[in-house]
N, C-alpha and C positions, 0 to 999 in steps of 0.2 A: 510515484514519487511525485514530489513538488518540482514546479517549473524554477529555473535559476538563471534570471536575465543575465546576471552578470558573467554567466561562462555558456550562454546561448544554449540551456538545456531546456527544451519543452517537458511539458509534465507527462509521468509515466513513460520515460525514454531512458535508457540506460545513461549513466554519467560518462562521457569521456574520458574522465580522469580516474575512475575508478577501476584498478587491475590489482587484485589481491589487496585491496585497501585504497585509500585516497593518496593520490599521487601529488595533490595540491595542499595537502593536510596545514602545512604552515601559512600558506597564504588562501586558504578557501575563502569564499564569501561569506558575509554575515547571515546570509538565508541559511546556508548550510549549518552555522554554528547554532542557529535559533532552532531549527527543524527539531521536533519531537514527534515520534511515532506515537501509536496508540498505547504501546507497551510504557512509555514514560509518562503519558497523560495521566492514566488510570492508578488506582492505589491497589495494594494486595494483588498484584498479577503475578503468578508463579514464574519463576525464572526461565521454567520449560518453555514459555512462550515468548522469551527474548529472541528478537530476530534472528541472530546469528546461531540461535540453538533450534529453532523450530522451522527456519526455512521460509519465513513469509513476513514482510513488514506491513503490518495492518496500519491504514490510515482512513480515517472517518473523512469521507466525503460530502456527506450531507446528511439530513435528518433519516434517511432511508438506506444509505449505502455507506459499506466499507469497501475499500478497494485493499487488496492483498498483493503486494510485489513480490514475487518469488525470487529468494535470494539465490544468485548463482552458486552453484556448487555445494548447496545446503539441501539436503533432502527434507522434503515436507514430513514432519512428523504427526504422531497420532495426536499430540497435544494441538498443534496447528489444526488439524482436521476436525478436532472437538471444538476449537474455537469457532471455527466456521459454522458448525452445526448450531452453537450457542447464539450466534448472531443472528441465524436464520430464525430460531425458537424466538428471538427477543424482536422478530419483524425487521431485521436487516437483510438486504440482498448484499452480496458479496461480489465484486469483479476481481478476478484474479488476473495479474498482467505478468507475463513471463520477462524477466529482465533481460534474457538473452535475444530474443526476436520480437518482444513488445506485443505478442498475441494475446488476446484476452478470452477468459473464459469466465462467464456470469454465472453464479450460483444464486437463483433467484429465490426469495422469500415466496411462500406460497400465497402470500397475500398482495404480491405485486405483479402489476402487468409488466412483462418483458420490454416492451417496446417503450414504456414510460420510463423505468429504470435505464435502459440505453441511453436515452435522451437526457436525462437528469444527470447520468454520470458524464456525458460530453459536457454538459451545461457547467457541471462542478468543474472539471478540468480546465474549462476555458474562464472560470472565474464568474459565472453567470448565475450562481445560486447562493 
């Protein structure tokens, strides 16, 4: 997920204001209001891939990487797993991030070098891509 300077939240970390929904919804920063995950950026996406239904918030990080933040308490569905396969078939690597413990699980495209993707992912988080 994105970094939010206004509330001191680094990229791909759980938001301290998220507990069964946003506890600062009425006063949330503009960055939160403007954020659109991949579901809202693409056209003709099935509702089954909406993050609250499929269990993953997909975010395009670079020309080769999507990250997928696992939604707390929502099981990852077959639709989400199919989307990961589709991203891989399109040449993207996917880095899954657990919102609970922020652990990473990369799912590399067969065309990508794992070390390059890890470096590119870290650069994308720091805003250098």
